[in-house]
N, C-alpha and C positions, 0 to 999 in steps of 0.2 A: 188163501192157496197156498202149503208152505211149503215156500223152496229155499233146498240145501244147496250153498255150494261149495264143492273142494276140488280144493288144488290139489293135482297127481302127486305121487310119493316123491320121495327124495331118488333122482336120474344119474345115473353112468355121464357123464363127460365122454367126448370125444368119437360118440360114435358119428360113422358114417353120413348119417343124415339126419336130424332133429327127429323128426317121424321117427327112427329108427333104436332111439332109446331104451335103455332098460332099470327099471329100477333096482339100485340096490339093498342089499339086506335092510338098510336104516330105511328105507322106503315101504319097503316092506312091511320091515315091525312098524314104524309113526301108523303107517294106515290102519292095523289091525291092532293096535290101541283104540284109536278117534274111534273107530268101527264098535269096538268094546264099549266103550264110555258111549256112543247112541243107545245099543242094546242094554245097557246098565241103567239108562235114563230113560226107558222105553221110549226110546224114539221112533215110531213109525216112517219107513219110508215107502212107496208104493212102487213109485218109478224111477228109471234112471237113466240118462242120456250120459254117453258118452262121447268122447274126441277121440278117431279115431288113431291120433297116433299109440305106440305100444304102450305108453306110462302109463297112458288114464287105463286103456283097456285090463296093463297088470296090474293096476289100484282097484277097476272095478270085482279082479276074477279075485284078487285078495281077498276083498271086503263083505263077496255078493253071497259067501255060507254062514257070513257071523248075520247077515241083518235080513236074508231073506225076502227078496225084493219080489212084486209080481210081475214086472217087466223090466224088458231094457233094452236098450236100441243106439247105436249107431248114430250120432249128430256130425254130420260134418261142418255144422257153423261152430263150433263148439273148441276150434282147434287154435293156437293165439295171437295169430290176427281175423277170428271171427270176425262178425258184425254181431253189436249185443244186439241193437233193435231186430235182426234175424233172429236171433235166439229168444229175446221178448215176444214175437208174433208168435212162435213155436209154444212156449208155455201156453199162451192165451189160448190157445186152438185146445191144447189140450186139457186146460180146464174147462173148456165148452164139450169136452165129452166126461166130463165126470172123474177126472183124476185127482186129487186134492194134495195129493206131495210132490215132487220128483226131486230127486237130486243130479245134477252137473257131474259130472267130474271132469275138468277143466285145465286150465292153465294161462298164465300170467300171460301177458298183459290183459288177456280177455277177463277176468275175474275180476280184475278194478274194475276196467273200464262199465262190466255191466252192472255190479254193487252201487258205484255214483251214477249210472244212468236212474237205477232201480231206488236209490235211497240219496236223494242229493248233497240230504243234510249232514249225510255221516260220509264225509272223504274219505276212505280208505287208502293207505299208498304203500302195506306192506301188508303181505299172506305170507304166509313160510309154505313147506313143502307138508302136504297129509293133515293142511289147515281146512275146519269148515266155519261156513256161518249160515244161520237157519235168518232166514228173510220172509216174514209175515205179507202176504201178495195180495191184496185187494183194487182188483182192476176199476172195483166199481166206485170206489171215490180216491183212487187213482193214492191212496197214503198204503205206503211201503213201508218198513220198518224192520231194522237190524235186532231180531229179539236176543241173538247170544253170539259169539265169533270164540271156537276153541281152537289150540293148536297143539300138537305134542307135547309144548313141554307146557303150557297150563297141567294137562294132567300128569305128569312125571315126575312136577314137586313135592 
């Protein structure tokens, strides 16, 4: 299975609640930049799981018309303090239903925790907003590998 994990776009600070932070113009532009890079590189993503937080939903709404997903769903485990193992179990169920590729749009620290659980030999400590990582995920061999990691500054260079 192909797993893509994307951090939400850059968000405003100072909202009354962390759940209600909105994307900045930079967050919108960088998310579009990543989506267009994926499209230009013929990356097909079948399904999307989105955190219930405002900035992740806005990130999804920013990229959905560029990438044309087959299905999308809000997943309550994709919050900043979500449980990695719950998310992985959900992905396993998706794979058993025939889903071949999924994009998770989420937050730190969950993203780093997920990557470190899936690919313990490839410790990540940093993950910029609008960045996306592609993990080749094999439940049978339990060997998961980071294929690539791209962030907006890599594309702008």
